[in-house]
N, C-alpha and C positions, 0 to 999 in steps of 0.2 A: 504494500500500500504506500501511497505517496505521503510524505511528511505533512503536507498541508491538509490532508484528509483527516488527520487525527490529532496533531499537536495544536494547542491553543494558538489562535492567530497572534496574540500578543507576544508569544515566545518563539514563533517559527524562525525568526531571523537569528536566534541564538544557536540554532543547530548548524554546526559547521560541516565542511566537506570531508572531515576526517572519518575514515572507516573504522568503526568501533563495534565491540560486542559486549552485551551485558548478559550474564548468566545468573539465574536465580535457581539454586538447587533446593527445593523444598522437601518436606518429609514424604510427600506423596508423588509430586510431579516436579520435573526440572523444566524450566522455561528459558528461552533465549530470545533476545531482540538484537538484530544486526542493523546498524545504520550505515548505509552505503549509497552514495550518489543520489541523495534526495529521497531515498526509499527506506521503509522500515520492513524488515523481514522477521517473521516470528516462527518459533518451533517449540514443541512440547513433547516430552517423553516421560514415561513413568520412572520414578526414582527406584533404582535397583539397590542391591546390597553394596556393590562397589561404586562409589561416587565418581571415581575417575572414568570408569567405563560408561556410566550414565552420561557424563559430560561429553565424552567422545562421540557417543551416539547422537547427542544433541547437536554437536558441532557439525558432524557429517551431514545431518539433515538440513541445517540452516545454510551451510556453505553451498549445498546442492541447489537449494531454492534461489539463492542470490547469484549463483553462477560464478563464485569466486573461490580462491584457494586461501589457505591459512597465511601464506606469504603476503597477501594483500591487506591483512588485518593489522591495524596500527596500534591498537590498545584494547585491552580486555579488563573488565571488572567483574569479579564473581561475588555473589552475595547469597544469603539464605542459609538454611539449616546445614547444608553440606559444603559450604564455601571453602573451608580450610582444607578439604580433601582434594581440591582440583588445582591443577597447574598446567600451564602451557609454556614450555621453556623458550620457544622461538618468538614469543610476543611479549612486549612489556605488559605487566599486569599488576593488579592491586586487588586486595580483599577488603570489602566494606560491609558494614552491618546492614541488614535488611531494613531496619527502621529508617536509616538515612535514604536508602534507595527507594523505598515505597513513597517517602515524602517527596522526593524530587520527581519521581515518575508521575505521581498524582498531580503535582504542581504543573508539569508541562502538559498534561492532558486537560487540566482545568486551572487556569492561573489564579482563580479566586479561592482555591482550596484552603480552608482553615482547619478543618478537622478530618482526620482519616480514621475509619474503622477498618482494621486489618485483622481478618480471621483466617488463620491457616490450619494445617492439620494438627499441630501440637500446641499452639498458643493463640491468644487473642490480644490485640493491642488497641489502645486509644492514643492517637498522635495529634498533637497541636502543631500546626505548620505556619511559618511566616509566609504570608501570601506575596511578599515582595521578593523573597529569595528562594523559597522552597525548602528552607532548612528547618530542622526539627527544633521546636521551642520547648516542648515538654511532652512526655509520654508516660503511659502506664501500661503494664502488661500483666497478663495472667499466664504464668508459665509453670505453676506449681501443681495444677490439677487440670484435667481434661475438660472440665465443664466450660461450655461456651466455645469450644473449638470444633474443628472439622472431625476430630476423632469421636467426640461425643455424638455428633449428628450421624456419623457413619454407623456407630453402634446401634443407635435407635432405628435407623433406616433398615438395617439388617433384621432387627427384631420384628419390624413391621412388614417385611417382605418387599421393601423398596431398595433402590440403589441411591448413591449420592447424586446421580444425575436426575432422578425423578422425585425424590422425597420432598423437595421444596415445592414443586408444582402440585404434588398431591395435597400438601398442607393447605393450599389456597382453596381447595374444595371443601374445607371444613364448614360445618353448619352448627357446631356446638363447642362452647368453650370448655376446655379441660385444662386443669392446672397441674403441672408437674412441679411439685413443691421442693424436691430435693435439689441441692446444688452439686451433689457428688454423683459422678458417673455411675458408680456401683449401685447406689440407692435409687438413682433415677431409672436405671435399667430395670430394677425390681418393680418400680412404679409402672413402667411401660408394660411389663409382663402382666402385672396385676390388672391393669386397665383392659388389656386384650382379653384376659380371662373373664372379665365382667361383661364382655360383648361390646365394648365401645368401638366405634368406627375407627379404622386405621388412619383415615384422613384427619379426624379430630385429634387423635393422639399425636400425629405428626405435627399438627399446628401447635399443640401444647408443648411439645419438645422445642420447637423453634422459638416460641415466646419465652420459655425457660432459659434457653441459650442467650437470647437477646437481652434479657434482664441482667444476666451475668456480665455481658459485654458493656451494657449501659452503666453498670457500677464502676467500670474503669473510666468511662467518659465523664462521669460526675467528678472525677478527680482532676480533670483538666478543664479549661474553659471550653464549653461546647458552643461553637460558632459555625454559622453557615459561611461558605458552602461546605457540605459534608460529602465525602467520597468514601466508597466502600471498595477495599482492595483485598487481595489474597485469594487462596484457593476456594473459599466459600462464597466469594463475591458474586458468582453466577447463580447462587441459590435464590430463586425468586421468593421462596417462603421466608428466608431469613431477612431479605430486604424488606418485605412487607411487615414482618414483626418489628424490626428496628424502626421503620418509619412510623408505625402505629404508636409505639411506646415513646419515641422521641418527640412526636408531634411536628417533625420536620421531614421534608423530602430529601432523598439522597440523590445527588447529581450523578447522572450516568454519562460518562465520556464516550467518545467514539471508538475506543479500543476495549477489548476484553480485559477486565481489570485483574485477571490472574497474571497478566504480563506487566503490571505496574512496577514491581520490583526490578524486573529485567530491563524495562525501559529506563528507569532511574539509573541503573548500573551502566547502561550504554551511554547515557548522557554524561554521567560522571567520567566515564572512560574518555569521552571527547574533551572534557575539561582537563583531565590529567595529561592527555596527549599534547594539548596546547601548552600546559604548564611545562612539560618536559622540553618542548621545542623552545619555549621562552628561556628556560634554564640554560640551554645550549647557547642561545644568543647572548644571555647575560654573562656567561663565562667568557664568551668571545670578546665582548665589548668591555668587560671588567667594570661595570658601573654599579648595578644594584642587584641584590639577591632577594628574590621573592620567597618568603617562608610559608606561603599558603599551604604547601604540601605538608608541612610540619603541623600546622593548626588542624588540618583535616585528619591527620593520623592520630593526633591526640583525641579529638572528638570521637573518632571511630573506636579507639582503644577503650574509651570510657563506656561507649554503648556496648561493645563486645564484652567488657567486664560484667556489665549488668546481665547480659544474656547467657553467660557461661553457666552450664549446669554440670560440667564434667569434672570439676574440681571444687575443693573448699575455697572460700573467699574470706579474707580478713581485711579490715580497715585498720590503719595504724595512725597514731596521733603525732608522735614526736620523731625528730630526725635521728634520735639515738636508737631507734628500732633497727636491729640487724636484718635488713631485707635479704641479705645473702642467704640467711638461714631459712627464711620463709620460702624463697625460690627453690632452695634445695629440697624442701619438703613437698614440692609440687603444688604449693598453695598460691593462688592468685592474690595479689595485694594492691592496695590503693591507699594513698595518704589522704586522710580526711582534712583537706586544706581549702575547701571551698568557702569563700566569704558569703555572707548572707545579706539579702535585702532586709530593710528594717522590719518587714513582716515576718521574716524567718528569725531574726534576732529576738523579736518580741515573743515568739513561741518558745524559744529556748529560755527566756527570762521567766517563763511560768514555772520552770523547774529549778533553775539555779538563782543565785542572788543577783540583784541588779549591779552589785559592785564587782562582778566578774567581767572580764574583757569580752569584746564582741566575737572573738574567735570561738571561745567556749560556748557562748550563747548560740552561735551559728551552727556548731556541730550538733547541739541538742535540738535546735530548731529544725534542722534537716531531718533528724530522726522523727520528731513530732509530726512533721508534714509528710512523712513516708516518702521522702526523696527516693526514686528508684535505685540509685546507686547504694545509698545507705541501707535501704530496705533489703537489698540482695545479699548483705554480708552474713556470714556464719559466725564470725567472732570479731571483736574489736581488741586491738593490742595497744597497751600503753606502757612506755618506759618512762617513769615519772622523773621529771626534773622540776616541775612547777606544781604548787599545791592546788591551784585552780584547775589544772588539767587532771590531777588525781581525783578531785571532786567531780569533775565532768565524767571521768571514766566510771566512777561509782554510780552516777546517775544513769549512764548508758546501761550499766549492768543491772540496775534495779528496774528500769522501765522498758528497755528496748532489746538489747542484744547481750549475750554472754561476753564477759570481758576478761582478758588475761592481763594481769598487771605485774610489773617488775620495777624495782628501784634502780636508779642510776646513782651510784655513790659519788660523793664529792671528794675532792682532794686527789686527783689522778696522779699526782707526783709520788704517791705512796704505793709500794708494791702490794700491800695488803688490800688496798682499794681495787687494784686491777684484778687480784685474785677473787675478790668479792663479786666484781662484775662478771668475771668469767663464769662463776657459779650461777649467776642469774641467767646468763645466756644458755647454760646447760639445762636449767629448769625450763627455759623457753623451748628448747629443743624437745624435751620430754613432753611438754604440753602440745606441741605441734604433732608429735608422733601419736598422741592420744586422739587428737582431732582428726587426723587422716587415717589412722589405723595401720600405718606402716612405718618401718624404721627409716631414719634419715642416715644415708651413707656418708661417711667422711669424704669420700672422693667427690660426691656431689656438692658438698659444702665447699670443698677446695675449688671446684670448677667455678662456682658462682662468686667466691671471693676473688678469683683471678679476673673473671668477667667484669665484675663491678669496679675493680681497680682500674681496668682499661677504660670503662665508661666514665669514671670520675676524672681520670687523666684527660680524656678527650673533651669533657665539658670545661675543665680548667683551661685547656689549650684554646678552646673557642673563646673563652673569656679573655685570655691574654691578648687576643687581637684588638681588644678595646684599649690597650695601652698606646695604640697608634694616635697620631694627631687627629686623624679622621676615623673614628671608630666605625667599622663596617656594619654594625648592628646597634640598635637602641637598647636601653636598659629593659624596656618592656619586652622586646624580642628575646633578650637573653633569658628573662624569666619564663618565657614559653619553652626555651630549651631545657631549663631545669624542671619545668612541669612535665615535659616529655620524658625525662629521666624517671620521674615518679609514676608515670602513667603507662607508657608503652612497654610491653613485655621486654625484658632485658635482652633476649637473644635477637630481637628485631632492631635494637637500637644502634649497635656499633657502626654498621655500614651507613645508617642514616646520619649519625653524627659526623662520621668521616666525610660524607658527601657535603654536609653543611660547612664543615671547616674548609674544604677545598674551594667551595664557591665563595666563601667569605674572604679567604686568603687571596683570591684572584682580584679583589677590588683594590684599586690603586690608592695609596695614601697621598696626603698632601700636607702642606705646611701652614694652611690657613689657621689662625689662632681661634680657639673655641674655649668656652667655659666648660670645665670638667667637674661634675658633681658626683658625690658619693652619698648613698643612702645607708644609714646605720640605725639599728634598733630592732624592734619586734618584727616578727614574720610578716611578709606581704603575702596575704592569702591569694589563692587563684581567684581571679575576678576583681580583686581590689587593686585597681590601677589608677585611682583618682589622682594621687599626688604625682605619680610618674607622668600621667597624661598632661597634667597642668604644666609640669616642667618641660617635657619633651615636645609635646604637640603645640602648646600655646605660647610657651616662653622660649622655645628653641634651644634648650639646654641639653647637653649630652650627659646622661647618667652612665658613667663609665665603669662603675663598680658598686657593689652593695654588700654590706656585712649584716646579713640576717639569715635565718635558717632555711629560707627558700631561695637564697641567692648563691653567689659563688663561694662564700665562706664555708659552706657545707662540703665543698669539694677539695678543701685543703687538708687532706689526711693521707699523704703518701707514706704508708707504713711498710717497713721491711717484712718480707714473708717470714712466717714462723712455722716450725714443724707441727705445732699444735694449733689446729684451726680455731679452737675456742679462745685461746690466748690471742691469736691474731685478730679475731673479731673484737675482743675486748679492747685491744690496743687501737684498732681502727677507729672505733667510736669514741673512746676516751681522749684520743689525740687529735680529733677533728677540732675545728674552731669551737671552743667551748661555749655553752649556753651561759647567759649572764647569771644563772642560778648556780653555776659551778664556781668553785673557788680554787685558788685566790682570784679575785676579780681583776687584779692587776694583769694576770695572764690574758684575760679576755680583752681588756682595754689595749694592751700592748699589741695584740694581734690586729685589732682594728686600726691602730695607728700605723703599723707596718703596711697594711693593705692600702691605706691612704697615700703613703709615700710611694709604694710600688706602682700605683696607677696615676701618680702625679696629679692629684685632685686639687682643685682651686677652692672648693667649699664642701661642707658636709650638711646634709639634712638629717637631723636626728629625730626619727619619727617612731611613735609607738602608740598602741591602742590605749585608750583611757582605762584605768584600773589594771594595767598590765603589771603583775608583781615582779616580773623579771627586769624589764627595761625602764619602767617608771621609777622604781626604787634605786636603781644603780646609775641613773642618768648623770649625776654630778661627776662621777668618775670619768665618764666618757667626755663630757663637755670640758672638764678641766684639762684633759689630755690634749684635745684638739686645740684648745687655747694656748697650751704650752708649745705646740708645734706651729703656732701662728696660722692655723687653718680656720677661717671663719665658719661658724656653725649656727644653724637655725634649729631650734627645738619645736617640734609639732606633735601635740597629742591629738588623736582623732578617733573616729569610730566609723561604722558603716552607714551612718545617715548621710544625707546630702545637703542638709540645710545650711551647713557652715562652709560649703564649697567656695562661695564668694569671699568669705573672710580669709580662708586659707590661700586663695589665689592672690588676694591683696598682700598678704604677708610674704608670699613667695616673690611677687613682683618687686616689692620694696627691697627684699634681701638680694635679689639678682641685680637690681640697679646699683646697690652699694658695692657689690663685688665688681661689677663692670667699671665703676668709677675708680675703685681701688687699683684694678689691674691696668686700666687705661688702654689705649690702642683701639684697633678695629676688631673687637671680639665679636664672634657670632653667638 
């Protein structure tokens, strides 16, 4: 079919001439969309036991339809249930989560899409979409039981003598309302059998099953803003009975695009493939011209890693709070991990404040607020891990354990210059190992621990190497961009990171330096959480200041722990974390302050912004030690305490403008 026949007219011009393929391997069927010379080609085959063979059958069919060969394909994106099992060595490719692909596919079929109902064979999702970009804003999914999924409908259809192809149509012939009250597949199955035994009409029972499933799905939609236009995607989207039940219960019509919506995920994958092909081409041009590096691919990989983390069901998942947590050990245990470092909107903070005291910092309130609001990532966790350095974080962990998720807690002893302290922390790490073994049900092998110690050492060295490029007169990346690199370190699975970071380093290194004078600022203090870029944006985007280094636990300071290998992996882990840039709660505080001062000299900073969250027990209480040290070095410093509200942005901007103006006058010359 021609692109103009199915793609929304508003977005047709965005489809390029690049030949790309999107593959969506679901639990029941595998789908593909090929974009080639203004045409869309589709193919569908049943998903077999071997995903690679399924994909090869799919490719053979779609290449035959389009009359092309694999060599003409420029980019491939695979998504869906079996996405990680498929590869095509001869073609550049990427793996993306089905949530992102369904959102983009629905967007291109109907540009006004705001809400997606996606029902597949094994799960159901409610997705909020930004109609301007087609990106996912928020989503909720049911992946822990089969109620409301294609599997539920298939079970019921078989019991009633129908197939998945005709059970929906049959339900539309119902003349009597029957309620299937159970939300569990097993019990609902019993209800269906019982209703049949009572002589109820199969069409009426089928309608009851569809309405029961629809209610389950609508409970997901109630957790996101339900806005029109509403689009129905996934393997169940062709079921007319489910569409009728959803529309009846929602009181809204579902938009029906011009393409079979089982292909929405594959279409989104094919369009993503076009974008990635263009990005790849632009990267080649950028490397050739040595001008600017686009980190869009990094942002996308981070977003997709977060979505993939939520979707994973094959491993245990833990969230950790502090940078002292030995993630090497978590990885060696085969456990997926994610640092709970998202900042919260005021509404999230206020939810957390219902549990903890108002005098706690907004990081702790945000963590609790995300749990309170059932954030999908936080809700997907099996355990939360805390290595205590801060009393408020310990109290937060206790609250998580009491109200939300089981928590594993360990102390980080102070006074790392003492051998007894190192031995104590080594024992804590061994306790952690034992708890991970209990969580997973299998032993952690020392050779696996050693493998991840070595891998993470390389990753930390590479992040530090990228940061070192900011010592140039013309830093090739902003402070905000560097924090995205450290976020990638915490988010993307470690074995996928090294080649990515090496590629970023090569591209950044190719940018030419210059001698134009610029103001060089340093951020010091409490953690800058993911999403909290207010002060950085004011400095970099509005005032044109280069943030060349930062000393906080989500910045470069966490990567300054180049430890010599040790025959005992537990000792090496203890040394690795105790010898990193210490938290302000570790003593002696002079060691912490001296590290910050050396970092300022190493990166040749002109001024320091000392920023921390209100009520922060770490950096609020120790600020005078830092401020006095920078004054001793004749480095101007501005103190800013803040929170996650936005009401004081104007005031903060005014203070920053005045500080920058003073620095410029002091430095003189034509500073940028």
